[in-house]
N, C-alpha and C positions, 0 to 999 in steps of 0.2 A: 812822306813820299816813299813809295815802294821802289826797291832796287830793280834795275834791269835784270831780266832773266839771263841765265847762262846757257850756252850751247854746248852740249856734251856729245862727243863722238864715241860710240861704243862699238868696238870691233872684236872679233874672235874667230877662230876656226870652227867649222861645223862640229858640234858635239861638245863644245866647251861650256854650254849652258847660258849663252848670252841672252837669247830670247826669253828663257825662263826667268832669269834674273830681272830683266826689264819689266816683264809681266808682273812679277811679284812686287816690285817696287811701286808699280802703278795700280795695284790690285784694288785699292780703295778709291781710285779716281781722284787723286789730290788735285785741287784747283790750281796749284802752282807748278804742276809738272805735266808734260804730255810728250808722246812720241810724235815725231814729224810724220805727216801724212804725205806720201810721195805722189807725184803724177805718173801715170802709166798709160800706155796705149793698148795693153791687153784687155780682154773682155772680163767683166766682173764674173766671179764664180758664185755659185748659189750661196745666198746668205750674206754676201759682201754688199756694203752700202757705200754709195758715192759720198766722198767727203769724210768718211769714217775710216775705211780701210785704205782707199786710194782716191785720188782725183782722176777719174777716167776721162781721157781725151782722145781725139783722133790723131793719127800719125801727122796729118797736116797741121793740126793745132800744136802738137809737140814740137815739130820742126820750126814753127813760127816762134815758139818760146825760146828755142835754142838760139835762133837768129837775134832775138831781143836780149840775149844773155840773161835770161830770167832764172837760170838754175845755178845753185851752188855747185852741184855735180850732177852728171847724168851718164847713163850707159845704155847700151843695147844688149839685151840678154835673151838668147833664143828667139830672136826676131821681134821682140817687144822692147819698147823704150821705157826707161824708168828715170825719174829726175826729182831733185829736191828744190823746191821753189825758194828763191831768195826773199821775195816779197812776203810770203806767208810766214817764214821764220822770223824775219826782222820785225814784223808786226806783232808776233807772239812774244818775242823777247821784250819788246817795248812795253808790253802789258805786265811785265814782271814774272812771266812764266818761263820755267826752265824747259828746254826742248832737247829731246834725245834723238840722235841720228843713229839708226841701226844699219851701218854700212861697212864695207870692207876697206882695206888699207888704201886702195886706189882712190875710192871716193873720199876717204879721209884726207888724202894729199890735196885733192881738188878743193875741199872745203877750207883747209888750213891756209891755202894761198889767198883765199878771199876773206877769211876771218881768222887771222892768226891767234886771236884770243880764245878760240874754241878749245875746249878741254878734252883731250883724248884719253880714253880708258880702254885698255886691252885686257880681255879675259883669257886666261890660260888654263888648260887642264893640268892636274898635278903630275902627269907623266904621259908618255906616248902609249904605254900599255893601257892606261885608264881611258885615254881618248879612243883607242881602238875598241875597247870593251863597250864603250857607250855607243859608238857607231854600229858595232855588230849587234848590240842588244836591241836595236830597233827592229831587227828581223825582217827588214824589207828589201835588203840589197844583197847582190851576189858578192863573192869574195873579190871579184875583179873591180866592182864598183867601190867596195870598201878600200881596196888598195889604192885606187885612184883618189879617193877622198882623203886618205891618209897623206898621200904625196902632196896634195893641194894644201892640206892643213899645215904641213911642215913649211911649205913655201910661205903661207900666210903668217905663221908664227915668227918667221925671220924678221918681220917688220915691227916687232914689239918695241924696239928702241925709239920708234917715231912717236910714241905716246907718252903722255904726262904721268899716267898712273897704270899700274899693273895689278890685277886681282887674280889670284890663283883659286880657281873654283874646285877645291877638294871637298870641303863641307859646305853645302848650299847655304845654310843659315849664316855661317861665318862670312861667306862671300857676299851675301846680301847685305850684311851689316857693314862690310867694307865699302860696298857701293854707296850705301846711304851716307856713310861718314864722309866720303869724297864730295858728294853733292852738298851736304850740309856745310862742309868747310868753305865752299865757294861763296856761301852767303855770309861768311864771317870775315872775309878779307877786309882790309882797311878801306879800300875804295867802295866796297858794297855797304859797309857799315856807315861810312860818311854820308853816302847817298841816302840811306834809310833814316839815319838819326841826326841829320844836319842841325835841325833846330835844337834837339836835346844837347848836342855837343856845344853849340853856341851858349846855351844856358849854363852848362856846367863850367864853362871857362869865362863867363861874364864877370866883369869887375864889380 
């Protein structure tokens, strides 16, 4: 019998490398791991696929789902709604698949209230100087925008104590190894191993 999957909440300030780490972890499309696909009311961008990038719904459909308490967490961002389906995640976890939520600390708080066993991972940069260098290195934003993002990042990083694990992304491969180790460790807990190897354990202890 396969163990139930684990729900991982992964948060970080912009520039810490969270999305790159998750993408690298799932690069080979492992059957037992996937990123949660959110619902949104925004229009699909070129190349985006319904059910793969987002579940695209109307505002009316989204509000109906809110009324049904169908979301783990939801938010309105720049006039569009985004939410994480409770039903989809529960069904995925029951199939033994680990699910990753790429959300901020506010969304993490909402999820933790509904599923306290969710595992929180916070990604940090090695220093404020390095974080600013990464944000500036994108070459797309003005100094005012960079300053605003730095201020927001500091605010976000103040919530690191609310998470179960902290990864410092100084060296990318090391950080990726740390992320993999956290995920692997959750498959080796007593409860998970009992669920997976119940018959074997009975056999080992039989008179």
